[in-house]
N, CA, C and O of each residue as an XYZ file, in Angstrom:
952
protein
N      58.461     28.319    126.804
C      57.734     27.572    127.373
C      57.273     26.008    126.098
O      57.280     25.707    124.905
N      56.945     25.489    127.417
C      56.725     23.622    126.623
C      55.162     24.329    125.640
O      54.363     25.254    125.791
N      55.364     23.418    124.817
C      54.204     23.139    123.836
C      54.141     22.127    122.988
O      53.883     22.088    121.785
N      54.429     21.247    123.825
C      54.149     19.456    123.483
C      53.188     19.362    122.473
O      52.340     20.254    122.452
N      53.108     18.099    121.271
C      51.920     18.693    120.548
C      51.710     19.829    119.422
O      50.754     19.788    118.647
N      52.594     20.751    119.402
C      52.475     21.910    118.895
C      53.755     22.462    118.058
O      54.881     22.164    118.456
N      53.569     23.338    116.795
C      54.421     24.186    116.378
C      55.228     25.387    116.925
O      54.638     26.159    117.681
N      56.290     25.573    116.669
C      56.571     27.216    117.358
C      55.557     27.841    116.988
O      54.820     27.456    116.080
N      55.393     28.914    117.671
C      54.474     30.002    117.933
C      54.345     30.886    116.204
O      53.187     31.066    115.827
N      55.152     31.242    115.526
C      55.031     32.261    115.036
C      54.518     31.261    113.567
O      53.912     31.832    112.660
N      54.843     29.714    113.470
C      54.298     29.241    112.534
C      52.860     28.932    112.559
O      52.102     28.875    111.591
N      52.538     28.704    114.046
C      50.963     28.590    114.232
C      50.306     29.757    113.709
O      49.605     29.690    112.700
N      50.572     31.236    114.592
C      49.816     32.232    114.277
C      49.776     31.943    112.696
O      48.713     31.864    112.082
N      51.098     31.785    112.071
C      51.046     32.601    110.162
C      49.721     31.483    109.665
O      48.799     31.851    108.937
N      49.844     30.196    110.176
C      48.528     29.671    109.552
C      47.961     29.460    109.864
O      47.263     28.764    109.127
N      47.444     29.665    111.168
C      45.840     29.998    111.828
C      45.411     31.457    111.256
O      44.261     31.892    111.192
N      46.177     31.876    110.999
C      45.209     33.184    109.978
C      45.706     32.369    108.409
O      45.295     33.265    107.671
N      46.211     31.458    107.562
C      45.434     31.408    106.594
C      44.857     30.750    106.330
O      44.636     30.609    105.127
N      44.487     30.254    106.903
C      43.464     29.057    107.008
C      42.339     29.595    107.285
O      41.445     29.510    106.442
N      42.072     30.353    108.659
C      40.600     30.749    109.339
C      40.502     31.933    107.703
O      39.742     31.522    106.826
N      41.145     33.077    107.467
C      40.823     33.685    106.989
C      39.564     33.015    105.839
O      38.370     33.247    105.648
N      40.742     31.940    105.150
C      39.564     31.642    103.489
C      38.283     30.425    104.390
O      37.246     30.013    103.870
N      38.620     30.196    105.347
C      37.114     29.462    105.729
C      36.295     30.275    105.845
O      35.353     30.112    105.069
N      36.184     31.562    106.834
C      35.522     31.907    107.586
C      35.092     33.293    106.053
O      34.448     34.320    106.267
N      35.641     32.903    104.699
C      35.228     33.626    103.713
C      34.255     32.720    102.778
O      33.654     33.244    101.840
N      34.168     31.789    102.978
C      33.738     30.624    102.174
C      33.059     29.960    102.894
O      32.319     29.153    102.332
N      33.041     30.014    104.100
C      31.893     28.415    105.069
C      31.551     29.112    105.781
O      32.112     30.115    106.222
N      30.039     28.450    106.122
C      29.676     28.579    107.974
C      29.659     27.818    109.026
O      29.317     26.649    108.851
N      29.974     28.213    110.219
C      30.050     26.683    111.312
C      28.923     26.214    111.878
O      27.988     26.999    111.717
N      28.611     25.123    112.552
C      27.484     24.960    113.129
C      28.364     23.265    113.975
O      28.358     22.052    113.761
N      29.047     24.311    115.036
C      29.696     23.561    116.078
C      28.907     22.983    116.950
O      27.739     23.358    117.047
N      29.471     21.846    117.832
C      28.883     21.623    118.924
C      29.844     20.159    119.843
O      30.854     19.677    119.330
N      29.489     19.836    120.711
C      30.302     19.293    121.509
C      31.854     19.310    121.524
O      32.445     18.234    121.433
N      32.594     20.552    121.642
C      33.689     21.045    121.448
C      34.231     20.263    122.636
O      35.318     19.740    122.394
N      33.722     20.038    123.934
C      33.999     20.676    125.379
C      34.078     18.255    125.608
O      34.255     17.726    126.706
N      33.939     17.658    124.632
C      34.239     16.887    124.764
C      36.104     16.597    124.470
O      36.740     15.638    124.908
N      36.391     17.196    124.022
C      38.069     17.399    123.545
C      38.604     17.670    124.396
O      37.952     18.581    124.906
N      39.773     17.407    125.192
C      40.384     17.072    126.430
C      41.425     18.004    126.036
O      42.158     17.835    125.061
N      41.464     19.014    126.845
C      42.347     20.516    126.490
C      43.723     19.643    126.524
O      44.002     19.536    125.330
N      44.695     18.986    127.246
C      45.957     18.333    127.094
C      45.865     17.052    127.141
O      44.801     16.454    127.300
N      47.003     16.509    127.003
C      47.510     15.109    126.806
C      47.182     14.519    124.875
O      46.470     14.958    123.972
N      48.254     13.220    125.010
C      47.676     13.013    124.190
C      46.162     12.237    122.920
O      46.202     11.043    122.623
N      45.911     12.441    122.800
C      43.736     12.562    122.061
C      44.245     11.513    120.899
O      45.471     11.571    120.805
N      43.800     10.804    120.212
C      43.477     10.716    118.798
C      41.721     11.048    118.712
O      40.768     10.519    119.285
N      41.804     12.015    117.855
C      40.475     12.047    117.073
C      39.869     11.245    115.569
O      40.373     11.303    114.447
N      39.005     10.731    115.875
C      38.976      9.478    115.135
C      37.258     10.722    114.428
O      36.339     11.335    114.971
N      37.731     10.471    113.008
C      35.987     11.214    112.142
C      35.898      9.860    110.996
O      36.418      8.762    110.796
N      35.062     10.600    110.534
C      34.677     10.436    108.575
C      34.954     11.210    107.827
O      35.042     12.427    107.994
N      35.139     10.553    106.835
C      35.499     11.347    105.558
C      34.771     12.056    104.462
O      35.154     11.263    103.601
N      34.194     12.716    103.932
C      33.524     12.989    102.920
C      33.824     13.855    101.670
O      33.157     13.930    100.638
N      34.664     14.321    101.906
C      35.470     15.151    100.718
C      37.127     15.491    100.794
O      37.518     15.373    101.955
N      37.731     15.712    100.265
C      38.902     16.067    100.184
C      39.539     17.474    100.817
O      40.665     17.745    101.234
N      38.629     18.044    100.729
C      38.068     19.521    101.978
C      38.196     19.458    103.058
O      38.886     20.185    103.773
N      37.387     18.353    103.420
C      37.372     18.053    105.275
C      38.313     17.982    106.174
O      37.956     17.664    107.308
N      39.977     18.296    105.885
C      40.349     18.090    106.685
C      41.021     19.606    107.579
O      41.555     19.806    108.670
N      40.540     20.611    106.147
C      40.791     21.815    106.781
C      40.358     22.317    107.725
O      40.964     22.764    108.698
N      38.597     22.265    107.383
C      37.723     22.382    107.955
C      37.249     21.500    109.410
O      36.471     21.957    110.248
N      37.674     20.625    109.458
C      37.873     19.590    110.979
C      39.368     20.068    111.690
O      39.469     19.935    112.909
N      40.356     20.544    111.024
C      41.561     21.266    111.930
C      40.929     22.711    112.246
O      41.727     23.346    112.936
N      39.791     23.418    111.977
C      39.636     24.682    112.295
C      38.757     24.291    113.750
O      38.808     24.833    114.854
N      37.750     22.854    113.158
C      37.066     23.260    114.792
C      37.333     22.485    115.737
O      36.537     22.338    116.665
N      39.107     21.513    115.650
C      39.741     21.317    116.471
C      40.352     22.373    117.274
O      40.325     22.634    118.477
N      40.931     22.923    116.223
C      41.595     24.211    116.697
C      40.827     25.030    117.554
O      41.218     25.374    118.670
N      39.858     25.315    117.111
C      38.812     26.191    117.634
C      38.527     25.282    118.934
O      37.730     25.829    119.697
N      38.890     24.296    119.274
C      38.779     23.400    120.273
C      39.181     23.327    121.663
O      38.791     22.885    122.743
N      40.600     24.268    120.889
C      41.391     24.286    122.596
C      43.211     23.498    122.030
O      44.257     23.592    122.673
N      42.972     22.665    120.446
C      44.074     21.700    120.563
C      44.953     22.010    119.093
O      44.591     22.882    118.304
N      45.866     21.355    118.928
C      46.024     21.430    117.613
C      46.148     20.948    116.786
O      47.236     20.429    117.036
N      45.971     20.717    116.107
C      45.248     19.202    114.446
C      46.771     18.769    114.123
O      47.744     19.517    114.023
N      46.732     17.678    114.017
C      48.241     16.915    113.802
C      47.575     15.753    112.676
O      46.710     15.140    113.301
N      47.680     15.122    110.953
C      47.587     14.746    110.351
C      48.691     13.992    110.171
O      49.856     14.244    110.480
N      47.885     12.358    109.263
C      49.100     11.737    108.770
C      49.127     12.251    107.438
O      48.042     11.908    106.968
N      49.642     12.764    106.731
C      49.632     13.564    105.006
C      50.421     12.631    104.599
O      51.205     12.098    105.385
N      50.335     12.229    103.121
C      51.333     11.927    102.279
C      52.481     12.343    102.147
O      52.597     13.561    102.284
N      53.940     11.431    101.796
C      54.766     11.402    101.670
C      55.097     12.768    100.956
O      55.722     13.711    101.440
N      54.632     12.684     99.902
C      55.132     13.552     99.141
C      54.907     14.809     98.241
O      55.345     15.293     97.198
N      53.428     15.234     99.800
C      53.068     16.398     99.368
C      54.468     17.187    100.718
O      54.381     18.415    100.711
N      55.417     16.736    101.574
C      56.550     16.945    102.255
C      57.564     17.382    101.091
O      58.559     18.030    101.415
N      57.361     17.073     99.848
C      58.198     17.330     99.059
C      58.258     18.828     97.901
O      59.066     19.216     97.056
N      56.707     19.426     98.523
C      56.570     20.235     97.399
C      57.460     21.508     98.355
O      57.709     21.475     99.560
N      57.823     22.618     97.325
C      58.784     23.101     97.976
C      57.827     24.584     98.766
O      56.845     25.027     98.170
N      58.078     24.926     99.513
C      57.440     25.878    100.653
C      55.899     25.110    101.496
O      55.463     25.061    102.646
N      55.549     24.691    100.368
C      54.127     23.645    101.672
C      54.769     22.538    102.566
O      54.528     22.374    103.763
N      55.529     21.886    101.881
C      56.426     20.881    102.148
C      57.590     21.361    103.728
O      58.110     20.711    104.635
N      57.560     22.544    103.410
C      58.306     23.067    104.724
C      57.179     23.192    105.636
O      56.592     22.305    106.255
N      56.993     24.358    105.611
C      55.226     24.458    106.774
C      54.994     23.072    107.212
O      55.308     22.664    108.330
N      54.421     22.344    106.276
C      53.437     21.330    107.152
C      54.626     20.542    107.762
O      54.301     20.069    108.851
N      56.459     20.126    107.247
C      56.843     19.853    108.211
C      57.239     20.259    109.521
O      57.560     19.454    110.395
N      57.208     22.164    109.747
C      57.525     22.882    111.006
C      56.403     22.521    111.787
O      56.570     22.165    112.954
N      54.790     22.594    111.058
C      53.440     22.622    112.068
C      53.090     21.128    112.683
O      51.975     20.719    113.004
N      54.433     20.382    112.765
C      54.266     18.767    113.174
C      53.222     18.362    112.461
O      52.227     18.673    113.115
N      52.891     17.809    111.422
C      52.474     16.985    110.466
C      52.691     15.782    110.670
O      53.326     15.635    111.714
N      52.344     14.376    109.901
C      53.514     13.476    110.423
C      53.261     12.842    108.795
O      52.084     12.985    108.463
N      54.302     12.039    107.505
C      54.808     11.879    106.508
C      54.277     10.443    106.647
O      55.068      9.720    107.253
N      53.024      9.776    106.204
C      52.758      8.664    105.448
C      53.828      7.796    104.182
O      53.524      8.127    103.036
N      54.560      7.150    104.240
C      55.176      7.076    103.449
C      54.391      5.769    102.430
O      53.390      5.723    103.145
N      54.127      4.826    101.461
C      53.581      3.918    100.686
C      54.820      2.439    101.518
O      55.894      2.486    102.118
N      54.170      1.658    101.224
C      55.061     -0.053    101.384
C      54.696     -0.151    103.435
O      54.763      0.718    104.305
N      54.331     -1.610    103.485
C      54.749     -2.069    104.642
C      55.862     -1.333    105.829
O      55.489     -0.937    106.934
N      57.053     -1.272    105.403
C      57.461     -1.327    106.012
C      57.410      0.059    106.717
O      57.672      0.222    107.909
N      57.001      1.155    105.745
C      57.305      2.916    105.926
C      55.810      2.971    106.060
O      55.517      4.132    105.771
N      55.016      2.489    106.271
C      53.642      2.949    106.391
C      53.601      2.206    108.228
O      52.713      2.432    109.051
N      54.769      1.370    108.428
C      54.762      0.912    109.948
C      55.286      2.448    110.175
O      54.675      3.476    109.884
N      56.710      2.315    110.832
C      57.087      3.930    110.455
C      56.351      5.159    110.782
O      56.527      6.029    111.635
N      55.406      4.964    109.784
C      54.298      6.498    110.010
C      53.495      6.593    111.179
O      53.345      7.551    111.936
N      52.794      4.975    111.223
C      51.948      4.731    113.014
C      53.217      4.785    113.810
O      52.932      5.074    114.972
N      54.248      4.654    113.677
C      54.978      4.249    115.098
C      55.392      6.443    115.365
O      55.319      6.898    116.507
N      55.632      7.055    114.587
C      55.882      8.363    114.516
C      54.736      9.134    115.088
O      54.982     10.068    115.851
N      53.232      8.752    114.717
C      52.035      8.567    115.125
C      52.550      8.858    117.126
O      52.770      9.735    117.961
N      52.489      7.423    116.928
C      52.843      7.014    118.262
C      53.531      7.769    119.601
O      53.326      7.829    120.814
N      54.499      8.318    118.591
C      55.970      9.318    119.525
C      54.839     10.071    119.968
O      54.676     10.114    121.187
N      53.412     11.125    118.699
C      53.571     12.029    118.763
C      52.490     11.877    119.785
O      52.602     12.839    120.545
N      51.450     11.082    120.173
C      50.374     10.785    120.871
C      51.058     10.290    122.291
O      50.311     10.145    123.259
N      52.078     10.102    122.387
C      52.967     10.510    123.913
C      53.174     11.063    124.529
O      53.089     10.939    125.751
N      53.825     12.582    123.408
C      54.066     13.606    123.550
C      53.662     14.432    123.633
O      54.286     15.458    123.901
N      52.079     14.355    123.386
C      50.940     14.700    124.406
C      50.134     15.816    122.491
O      49.268     16.667    122.688
N      50.387     15.677    121.718
C      49.635     15.750    120.556
C      48.082     15.342    120.480
O      47.600     14.436    121.161
N      47.565     15.906    119.822
C      46.539     15.665    119.038
C      46.249     15.262    117.728
O      45.683     16.071    116.994
N      46.625     13.830    117.192
C      46.445     13.750    116.370
C      45.125     13.196    115.250
O      44.755     12.045    115.482
N      44.595     13.730    114.384
C      43.384     13.517    113.154
C      43.348     11.947    111.970
O      43.995     11.633    110.971
N      42.333     11.354    112.691
C      42.329      9.929    111.893
C      40.633     10.025    111.297
O      39.501     10.390    111.613
N      41.509      9.345    110.111
C      40.378      8.966    109.583
C      40.346      7.528    109.151
O      40.852      7.173    108.086
N      39.581      6.467    110.211
C      39.362      5.224    110.386
C      39.273      4.284    109.006
O      39.645      3.111    108.978
N      38.668      5.066    107.776
C      38.515      4.418    106.800
C      39.549      4.231    105.810
O      39.844      3.411    104.940
N      39.925      5.168    106.220
C      41.290      5.501    104.813
C      40.881      6.238    103.898
O      41.544      7.262    103.728
N      40.204      6.113    103.386
C      39.392      6.912    102.312
C      38.779      7.636    102.209
O      39.093      8.290    103.203
N      37.649      8.437    101.528
C      36.691      8.899    101.807
C      35.728      8.082    101.249
O      35.705      7.470    100.182
N      34.556      8.224    102.587
C      33.344      6.948    101.884
C      32.388      6.895    100.601
O      31.673      7.767    100.105
N      32.580      5.832    100.312
C      31.986      5.517     99.380
C      30.609      4.654     99.533
O      30.223      3.694     98.866
N      30.176      5.128    100.320
C      28.570      4.566    100.410
C      28.356      5.803     99.741
O      29.081      6.779     99.546
N      26.224      5.293     99.191
C      26.187      6.337     98.427
C      25.583      7.823     98.976
O      25.536      8.958     98.501
N      25.157      7.202    100.209
C      24.388      8.037    101.203
C      24.822      9.225    101.659
O      24.178     10.247    101.893
N      26.941      8.813    101.855
C      27.542      9.052    103.025
C      27.563      8.882    103.946
O      27.528      9.868    104.682
N      27.615      7.902    104.389
C      27.364      7.364    105.535
C      29.149      6.507    106.043
O      29.911      6.630    105.085
N      29.725      5.880    107.052
C      30.886      5.836    106.884
C      31.340      4.311    107.524
O      31.137      3.785    108.618
N      32.091      3.852    106.231
C      32.436      2.679    105.882
C      32.902      1.140    106.984
O      33.445      1.313    108.075
N      32.648      0.064    106.573
C      34.619      0.005    107.510
C      34.772      0.233    107.824
O      33.820      0.975    108.067
N      36.022      0.646    108.915
C      37.480      0.555    109.141
C      38.435      0.114    108.987
O      38.437     -1.116    108.923
N      39.310      0.591    108.890
C      40.584     -0.251    109.257
C      41.416      0.046    110.670
O      41.150      1.057    111.320
N      42.564     -1.010    111.162
C      42.642     -0.807    112.653
C      43.792     -0.334    112.632
O      44.661     -0.640    113.449
N      43.938      0.463    111.700
C      45.734      1.640    112.664
C      44.878      2.072    113.753
O      45.374      2.186    114.874
N      44.104      2.233    113.630
C      43.565      3.515    114.906
C      43.571      2.741    116.295
O      44.420      2.923    117.167
N      42.604      1.932    116.372
C      42.679      0.847    117.498
C      43.790      0.642    118.113
O      44.029      0.748    119.316
N      44.640      0.267    117.039
C      46.490     -0.469    117.846
C      46.282      1.049    118.013
O      45.177      1.368    118.454
N      47.177      2.071    117.728
C      46.926      3.079    118.551
C      46.805      3.487    119.519
O      47.676      4.006    120.217
N      45.635      3.323    119.764
C      44.997      3.656    121.222
C      44.686      2.840    122.201
O      43.936      3.092    123.143
N      45.434      1.551    121.923
C      45.264      0.474    122.255
C      46.860      0.896    123.176
O      46.911      1.420    124.289
N      47.925      0.519    122.396
C      49.144      0.844    122.908
C      49.537      1.880    123.579
O      50.438      1.929    124.416
N      48.742      2.851    123.145
C      48.696      4.075    123.927
C      47.592      4.475    124.540
O      47.238      5.653    124.568
N      47.127      3.766    124.939
C      45.789      4.180    126.334
C      45.142      5.198    125.597
O      43.913      5.233    125.642
N      45.566      5.770    125.136
C      45.382      7.834    124.806
C      43.265      7.954    124.489
O      42.634      7.022    123.989
N      42.842      8.832    124.784
C      41.039      8.473    124.656
C      41.332      8.740    123.005
O      42.204      9.431    122.477
N      40.187      7.865    122.361
C      39.848      8.112    120.986
C      38.057      8.902    120.965
O      36.946      8.395    121.117
N      38.466     10.181    120.729
C      37.346     11.202    120.425
C      36.602     10.661    119.475
O      37.469     10.103    118.803
N      35.394     10.397    118.854
C      34.667     10.452    117.806
C      34.389     11.822    117.467
O      34.043     12.584    118.369
N      34.514     12.307    116.072
C      33.449     12.996    115.561
C      32.653     13.066    114.071
O      32.876     12.344    113.098
N      32.118     13.651    114.132
C      31.659     13.530    113.170
C      31.107     15.032    112.238
O      30.472     15.972    112.714
N      31.440     14.923    111.236
C      31.291     16.219    110.591
C      30.507     15.735    109.370
O      30.616     14.567    108.996
N      29.416     16.951    108.503
C      28.516     17.271    107.262
C      28.307     18.459    107.116
O      27.921     19.363    107.857
N      28.826     18.320    105.281
C      28.953     19.266    105.074
C      29.504     19.863    103.563
O      29.095     20.495    102.588
N      31.339     18.864    104.353
C      31.947     18.968    103.019
C      31.840     18.727    102.037
O      32.417     19.212    101.065
N      30.719     17.549    102.110
C      30.495     16.274    100.739
C      29.469     17.800     99.246
O      28.950     17.648     98.140
N      29.703     19.089    100.206
C      28.710     20.037     99.609
C      29.622     20.747     98.895
O      29.562     20.826     97.668
N      30.270     21.153     99.403
C      30.864     22.203     99.235
C      32.742     21.057     97.846
O      33.335     21.563     96.894
N      32.902     19.997     98.297
C      33.744     19.680     97.080
C      33.114     18.381     97.040
O      33.555     17.618     97.899
N      32.001     17.793     96.118
C      32.228     16.132     96.764
C      33.141     15.226     96.066
O      33.921     15.662     95.220
N      33.072     13.727     96.445
C      34.115     13.002     96.228
C      33.649     13.066     94.419
O      32.574     12.893     93.845
N      35.398     13.485     93.806
C      35.482     13.353     92.818
C      34.808     14.374     91.882
O      34.401     14.224     90.730
N      34.801     15.459     92.691
C      34.151     16.521     91.808
C      36.131     16.988     91.779
O      37.024     16.494     92.467
N      36.239     18.239     90.557
C      37.390     19.287     90.814
C      37.510     20.645     91.399
O      38.508     21.239     91.807
N      35.978     21.082     91.335
C      36.002     22.499     91.441
C      35.035     22.698     92.556
O      33.827     22.476     92.638
N      36.132     23.304     93.607
C      34.898     23.637     94.600
C      33.409     24.526     94.581
O      33.394     25.549     93.896
N      32.136     24.122     95.351
C      31.364     24.306     94.795
C      31.159     25.815     96.077
O      31.142     25.432     97.247
N      31.052     26.994     95.922
C      31.782     27.943     96.646
C      30.552     28.955     97.296
O      30.475     29.680     98.288
N      29.851     28.673     96.431
C      28.530     29.962     96.542
C      27.247     29.259     96.318
O      27.021     28.234     95.675
N      26.495     29.996     96.956
C      26.417     29.955     98.612
C      27.437     29.367     99.435
O      27.646     28.154     99.402
N      28.203     30.296    100.307
C      28.903     29.692    101.499
C      27.816     28.058    102.208
O      26.604     27.958    102.396
N      28.829     27.153    102.396
C      27.917     26.038    102.348
C      28.193     25.877    104.294
O      28.981     26.608    104.895
N      27.592     25.092    104.782
C      27.812     25.220    106.847
C      28.107     23.929    106.544
O      27.408     23.158    105.887
N      29.496     23.649    107.199
C      30.194     22.550    108.023
C      29.416     22.437    109.413
O      29.335     23.251    110.332
N      28.954     21.354    109.287
C      28.406     20.955    111.101
C      29.180     19.522    111.861
O      28.979     18.321    111.678
N      29.962     20.126    112.611
C      30.678     19.220    113.221
C      30.406     18.757    115.064
O      30.532     19.450    116.073
N      29.961     17.172    114.875
C      29.978     17.177    116.388
C      30.836     16.215    116.976
O      31.061     15.230    116.273
N      31.428     16.264    118.211
C      31.716     15.249    119.061
C      31.741     14.957    119.980
O      31.233     15.932    120.534
N      32.001     14.159    120.858
C      31.041     12.604    121.718
C      32.005     12.285    122.253
O      33.126     12.480    121.783
N      31.687     11.521    123.751
C      32.886     11.700    125.168
C      33.888     10.176    124.157
O      33.815      9.745    123.006
N      34.414      9.951    124.926
C      35.385      8.484    124.621
C      35.253      8.100    124.117
O      34.340      8.822    123.714
N      35.271      7.014    123.150
C      35.029      6.220    123.040
C      35.211      4.881    124.307
O      36.347      4.877    124.780
N      34.336      3.866    124.849
C      35.153      3.016    126.093
C      36.057      1.812    124.935
O      35.664      1.571    123.794
N      36.880      1.403    125.359
C      38.279      0.687    124.710
C      38.863     -0.125    126.318
O      40.065     -0.176    126.581
N      37.968     -0.607    127.100
C      38.490     -0.718    128.345
C      38.815     -2.101    128.434
O      39.836     -2.707    128.761
N      37.450     -2.510    127.983
C      37.345     -4.141    127.531
C      38.679     -5.320    127.108
O      38.900     -6.475    127.471
N      39.527     -4.191    125.993
C      40.414     -5.094    125.326
C      41.906     -4.531    125.682
O      42.947     -4.830    125.095
N      41.729     -3.510    126.954
C      43.079     -3.201    126.961
C      43.668     -4.624    127.946
O      43.024     -5.138    128.861
N      45.104     -5.081    127.450
C      45.817     -5.990    128.713
C      45.744     -7.836    127.420
O      46.161     -8.995    127.432
N      44.872     -6.842    126.495
C      44.760     -8.224    125.394
C      45.224     -8.283    124.023
O      44.796     -7.534    123.145
N      46.176     -9.252    123.830
C      46.616     -9.537    122.635
C      46.107     -8.275    121.434
O      44.890     -8.156    121.582
N      46.547     -7.418    120.444
C      46.662     -7.432    120.015
C      46.156     -7.417    118.188
O      46.481     -6.602    117.324
N      45.588     -8.201    118.115
C      45.465     -8.718    116.629
C      44.031     -9.239    116.972
O      43.383     -9.259    118.018
N      43.722     -9.754    115.388
C      42.549    -10.247    114.735
C      41.268     -9.198    115.325
O      40.881     -8.047    115.127
N      40.902    -10.354    116.150
C      39.172    -10.140    116.584
C      39.337     -9.362    117.895
O      38.390     -9.443    118.676
N      40.345     -8.655    118.240
C      40.893     -8.106    119.150
C      40.502     -6.530    118.799
O      39.753     -5.780    119.425
N      41.419     -6.228    117.331
C      41.895     -5.261    117.109
C      40.143     -5.275    115.797
O      39.821     -4.104    115.599
N      39.670     -5.768    115.425
C      38.728     -5.605    114.229
C      37.501     -4.920    115.289
O      36.765     -4.011    114.904
N      37.416     -5.585    116.826
C      35.766     -5.264    117.547
C      36.657     -4.076    117.979
O      35.897     -3.144    117.716
N      38.068     -3.365    118.600
C      38.038     -1.848    118.809
C      37.399     -1.173    117.802
O      36.572     -0.310    118.095
N      37.754     -1.531    116.216
C      37.755     -0.713    115.369
C      36.237     -0.614    115.167
O      35.729      0.492    114.985
N      35.472     -1.765    115.193
C      34.269     -2.026    115.006
C      33.488     -0.863    115.674
O      32.908     -0.068    114.935
N      33.411     -0.649    117.535
C      33.110     -0.051    118.287
C      33.649      1.883    118.101
O      33.087      2.884    118.546
N      34.644      1.778    117.451
C      35.019      3.195    116.842
C      34.287      3.961    116.042
O      33.806      5.079    116.228
N      34.256      3.284    115.186
C      33.004      3.893    113.651
C      31.968      3.311    114.566
O      31.730      4.198    115.385
N      31.568      2.734    114.711
C      29.472      3.324    115.446
C      29.810      3.905    116.137
O      28.816      4.605    116.331
N      30.803      4.378    117.026
C      30.661      6.122    117.691
C      29.903      7.190    116.797
O      28.811      7.675    116.500
N      31.079      7.203    116.612
C      31.457      7.583    114.449
C      30.359      8.095    114.039
O      29.870      9.222    114.123
N      29.830      6.516    113.302
C      28.493      6.798    113.268
C      27.228      7.115    113.690
O      26.317      7.572    113.000
N      27.213      6.719    115.440
C      26.065      7.124    116.408
C      26.346      9.111    116.033
O      25.518     10.012    115.900
N      27.556      9.120    115.984
C      26.998     10.733    116.087
C      26.740     11.935    114.999
O      26.360     13.099    115.123
N      27.146     11.065    113.793
C      26.807     11.383    112.282
C      25.266     11.413    112.059
O      24.749     12.277    111.352
N      24.461     10.318    112.763
C      23.246      9.981    112.883
C      22.230     11.121    113.454
O      21.170     11.574    113.022
N      23.222     11.456    114.917
C      22.806     12.555    115.689
C      22.744     14.143    115.294
O      22.102     15.142    115.619
N      24.197     13.638    114.060
C      23.896     15.434    113.622
C      23.515     15.462    111.841
O      23.974     16.324    111.092
N      22.796     14.586    111.486
C      22.074     14.425    109.923
C      20.318     14.363    110.524
O      19.442     14.923    109.865
N      19.990     13.618    111.825
C      18.844     13.854    112.423
C      18.221     12.317    111.575
O      17.035     11.986    111.595
N      18.867     11.860    111.162
C      18.808     10.510    110.474
C      18.186      8.998    110.925
O      17.321      9.249    111.764
N      18.263      7.597    110.727
C      18.674      6.721    111.115
C      19.940      6.371    110.353
O      19.953      6.611    109.145
N      20.984      5.839    110.919
C      22.803      5.149    110.325
C      21.333      3.459    109.887
O      20.231      3.023    110.220
N      22.721      3.159    108.792
C      22.363      1.754    107.770
C      22.767      0.708    109.366
O      23.786      1.060    109.960
N      22.169     -0.192    109.811
C      22.154     -1.214    110.532
C      23.882     -1.931    110.058
O      24.506     -2.471    110.972
N      24.224     -1.903    109.312
C      25.444     -2.547    108.336
C      26.562     -1.043    107.957
O      25.991     -0.101    107.407
N      28.082     -0.889    108.263
C      28.487      0.066    107.866
C      28.780     -1.077    105.762
O      28.499     -2.248    105.506
N      29.238     -0.270    105.070
C      30.068      0.043    103.582
C      30.949     -0.692    104.016
O      31.428     -0.576    105.145
N      31.310     -1.619    103.109
C      32.106     -2.584    103.621
C      33.642     -1.939    102.305
O      33.556     -2.180    101.100
N      34.453     -1.421    102.713
C      35.450     -0.489    101.454
C      35.553     -1.911    100.073
O      35.428     -1.233     99.053
N      35.676     -3.116     99.687
C      36.500     -3.925     99.428
C      35.369     -3.938     98.252
O      35.622     -4.260     97.091
N      33.915     -3.488     98.790
C      32.876     -4.214     97.918
C      32.691     -2.332     96.481
O      31.877     -2.144     95.576
N      33.848     -1.428     96.983
C      33.120     -0.252     96.593
C      33.450     -0.300     94.463
O      32.488      0.420     94.195
N      33.602     -0.379     94.119
C      34.150      0.095     92.543
C      36.047      0.878     92.204
O      36.603      1.674     92.961
N      36.451      0.494     91.301
C      37.899      1.094     91.738
C      38.342      1.059     92.618
O      39.451      1.571     92.773
């Protein structure tokens, strides 16, 4: 049976069993909007980034929404004994350092999307440095992939991972159990950019639209008003 964008079923079952068991032990869930996740076909899931723990929790949300989560992971992780073999078999995509190798990673992501994968991206490129945990300005790679492939971009906001492991923290705060809130929205409308040259202003404006959609979802999730202007990554310390 064809399983586009998914690993062999035995590997999927093993990883899901391990990850779900851990997360059910240490987190609670408040999940909404999963009806916006398309059940088939290539899709980009664009999310905010709050903690080193949120990839697993976001993957859980996406999996229970009917899709296999694919991430771009640092290439060094693939060299770790056992773990590297598992994540490779689970269809994750290595990210290499250097402009040429980075472009190769994006080509692999594009191939995966065209094959029907569900690929999760953090357009900010790193954990937010905004003092109030709002999304920062994004980088243009996600917009470039979306316009090149024509796949939908689903904005997903989440909240709570920063309570489990704040940025810069070394030990997770396991108890009391933290609640992972997640909310997906409808696809970002990028139709006005189709057919335009994928460079400069086009990519910047498409990226801003994607980040605005994620931020709007987060504002709804938090019940707060988001800042008028996103935090700029180049202004952060370090």
